[in-house]
C-alpha positions as a Markdown table, in Angstrom:
| # | Residue | x | y | z |
|---|---|---|---|---|
| 1 | Met | 107.7 | -107.3 | -135.7 |
| 2 | His | 108.2 | -104.2 | -133.5 |
| 3 | Lys | 107.6 | -106.4 | -130.4 |
| 4 | Arg | 110.5 | -108.6 | -131.4 |
| 5 | Tyr | 112.8 | -105.5 | -131.7 |
| 6 | Gly | 111.6 | -104.2 | -128.4 |
| 7 | Tyr | 112.3 | -107.6 | -126.8 |
| 8 | Trp | 115.9 | -107.7 | -128.1 |
| 9 | Ile | 116.6 | -104.1 | -127.3 |
| 10 | Cys | 115.5 | -104.5 | -123.7 |
| 11 | Thr | 117.2 | -107.9 | -123.4 |
| 12 | Gly | 120.4 | -106.5 | -124.9 |
| 13 | Leu | 120.5 | -103.6 | -122.5 |
| 14 | Leu | 119.8 | -105.9 | -119.6 |
| 15 | Val | 122.6 | -108.3 | -120.6 |
| 16 | Leu | 124.9 | -105.4 | -121.2 |
| 17 | Trp | 124.4 | -104.4 | -117.6 |
| 18 | Leu | 124.4 | -108.0 | -116.1 |
| 19 | Ile | 127.7 | -109.2 | -117.7 |
| 20 | Pro | 130.1 | -106.4 | -116.6 |
| 21 | Asn | 128.5 | -106.1 | -113.2 |
| 22 | Gly | 128.6 | -109.9 | -112.7 |
| 23 | Val | 132.2 | -110.0 | -113.7 |
| 24 | Leu | 133.1 | -107.0 | -111.4 |
| 25 | Asp | 131.2 | -108.7 | -108.5 |
| 26 | Leu | 133.2 | -111.9 | -109.0 |
| 27 | Met | 136.5 | -110.0 | -109.2 |
| 28 | Arg | 135.5 | -108.4 | -105.9 |
| 29 | Ile | 137.0 | -105.0 | -106.9 |
| 30 | Pro | 137.3 | -102.5 | -104.1 |
| 31 | Glu | 134.5 | -100.3 | -105.5 |
| 32 | Val | 132.1 | -103.3 | -105.4 |
| 33 | Leu | 133.1 | -104.2 | -101.9 |
| 34 | Ala | 132.8 | -100.6 | -100.7 |
| 35 | Gly | 129.4 | -100.4 | -102.2 |
| 36 | Leu | 128.2 | -103.5 | -100.4 |
| 37 | Gln | 129.7 | -102.3 | -97.2 |
| 38 | His | 127.9 | -98.9 | -97.6 |
| 39 | Leu | 124.6 | -100.8 | -98.0 |
| 40 | Gly | 125.4 | -103.0 | -94.9 |
| 41 | Tyr | 126.1 | -106.2 | -96.8 |
| 42 | Pro | 129.0 | -108.7 | -96.3 |
| 43 | Pro | 131.8 | -108.8 | -98.9 |
| 44 | Tyr | 131.0 | -112.5 | -99.8 |
| 45 | Leu | 127.7 | -111.3 | -101.2 |
| 46 | Ala | 129.6 | -110.1 | -104.3 |
| 47 | Leu | 130.5 | -113.7 | -105.2 |
| 48 | Ile | 126.9 | -114.8 | -104.9 |
| 49 | Leu | 125.4 | -111.9 | -106.9 |
| 50 | Gly | 128.1 | -112.1 | -109.6 |
| 51 | Thr | 127.5 | -115.8 | -110.1 |
| 52 | Trp | 123.8 | -115.4 | -110.3 |
| 53 | Lys | 124.0 | -112.4 | -112.7 |
| 54 | Leu | 126.1 | -114.4 | -115.1 |
| 55 | Leu | 123.9 | -117.5 | -114.8 |
| 56 | Ala | 120.9 | -115.2 | -115.6 |
| 57 | Val | 122.6 | -114.1 | -118.8 |
| 58 | Ala | 123.0 | -117.7 | -119.9 |
| 59 | Ala | 119.3 | -118.4 | -119.0 |
| 60 | Leu | 118.1 | -115.3 | -120.9 |
| 61 | Leu | 120.1 | -116.0 | -124.0 |
| 62 | His | 119.7 | -119.8 | -124.3 |
| 63 | Pro | 116.7 | -120.6 | -126.4 |
| 64 | Arg | 115.6 | -123.7 | -124.5 |
| 65 | Thr | 115.6 | -122.6 | -120.9 |
| 66 | Arg | 111.9 | -121.6 | -120.4 |
| 67 | Leu | 111.7 | -122.5 | -116.7 |
| 68 | Val | 115.2 | -121.3 | -115.8 |
| 69 | Arg | 114.5 | -118.0 | -117.7 |
| 70 | Glu | 111.5 | -117.4 | -115.5 |
| 71 | Trp | 113.7 | -117.9 | -112.4 |
| 72 | Ala | 116.3 | -115.5 | -113.9 |
| 73 | Tyr | 113.7 | -112.8 | -114.4 |
| 74 | Ala | 112.5 | -113.3 | -110.8 |
| 75 | Gly | 116.0 | -113.2 | -109.5 |
| 76 | Ile | 116.8 | -110.0 | -111.4 |
| 77 | Thr | 113.6 | -108.5 | -110.1 |
| 78 | Phe | 114.4 | -109.4 | -106.5 |
| 79 | Asp | 118.0 | -108.1 | -106.8 |
| 80 | Met | 117.0 | -104.8 | -108.4 |
| 81 | Phe | 114.1 | -104.1 | -106.2 |
| 82 | Asp | 116.1 | -104.9 | -103.1 |
| 83 | Ala | 119.0 | -102.7 | -104.3 |
| 84 | Phe | 116.5 | -99.9 | -104.7 |
| 85 | Leu | 115.2 | -100.4 | -101.1 |
| 86 | Ser | 118.8 | -100.7 | -99.8 |
| 87 | His | 119.8 | -97.4 | -101.3 |
| 88 | Leu | 116.7 | -95.8 | -99.8 |
| 89 | Ala | 117.5 | -97.3 | -96.4 |
| 90 | Val | 120.9 | -95.7 | -96.2 |
| 91 | His | 119.5 | -92.4 | -97.5 |
| 92 | Asp | 121.4 | -92.4 | -100.8 |
| 93 | Pro | 120.5 | -89.6 | -103.2 |
| 94 | Ile | 117.3 | -90.4 | -105.2 |
| 95 | Ala | 119.2 | -90.7 | -108.5 |
| 96 | Val | 121.4 | -93.4 | -107.0 |
| 97 | Ala | 118.3 | -95.2 | -105.5 |
| 98 | Leu | 116.4 | -95.1 | -108.8 |
| 99 | Ala | 119.3 | -96.6 | -110.9 |
| 100 | Pro | 118.3 | -100.2 | -110.1 |
| 101 | Leu | 114.8 | -99.5 | -111.2 |
| 102 | Val | 116.1 | -98.6 | -114.7 |
| 103 | Val | 117.7 | -102.0 | -114.9 |
| 104 | Leu | 114.4 | -103.5 | -113.6 |
| 105 | Ala | 112.6 | -101.6 | -116.4 |
| 106 | Phe | 114.8 | -103.3 | -119.0 |
| 107 | Ala | 114.0 | -106.7 | -117.3 |
| 108 | Ala | 110.3 | -105.9 | -117.3 |
| 109 | Gly | 110.4 | -104.9 | -121.0 |
| 110 | Ser | 112.3 | -108.1 | -121.9 |
| 111 | Tyr | 109.9 | -110.2 | -119.9 |
| 112 | Leu | 106.7 | -108.7 | -121.3 |
| 113 | Leu | 107.9 | -108.6 | -124.9 |
| 114 | Arg | 109.5 | -112.1 | -125.0 |
| 115 | Pro | 108.4 | -114.3 | -127.9 |
| 116 | Ala | 106.0 | -117.2 | -127.3 |
| 117 | Ser | 108.8 | -119.7 | -127.8 |
| 118 | Phe | 110.5 | -118.2 | -124.7 |
| 119 | Arg | 107.3 | -118.3 | -122.5 |
| 120 | Leu | 106.6 | -120.9 | -119.9 |
| 121 | Cys | 103.4 | -122.7 | -120.7 |
| 122 | Arg | 101.2 | -124.9 | -118.6 |
| 123 | Ala | 101.4 | -128.6 | -119.3 |
| 124 | Gly | 99.3 | -129.6 | -122.2 |
| 125 | Val | 98.5 | -126.0 | -123.1 |
| 126 | Ala | 100.0 | -124.4 | -126.2 |
| 127 | Cys | 101.6 | -120.9 | -125.7 |
| 128 | Lys | 99.9 | -118.0 | -127.4 |
| 129 | Ala | 101.8 | -116.7 | -130.4 |
| 130 | Asn | 102.9 | -113.1 | -130.2 |
């Protein structure tokens, strides 16, 4: 039972980060564009990242998206780890560089604590129950 609470807490915090950030990316607000420019990325990347963040939310919350959910977790991992490395590359303060790793920790908690019904299973092999 505690595992289920942990899953929903981590997933909830992850979704609460993804939705507003995805929307702000899609709106291409000046702060988002300035942040991308600071890291050396083109402005159009905001549209790509915003779209994928919101699609990740849909994949994480829809109960029948096992394969797509796996891809969402992978995409979040790549995005957050690359953001961490990008901040390090431009010599941002360590607190700024570590912020994406906090989001990555929520994603890791969500992934590791997800219920068996949300896990991707091999063909013909039943998933282990939590």
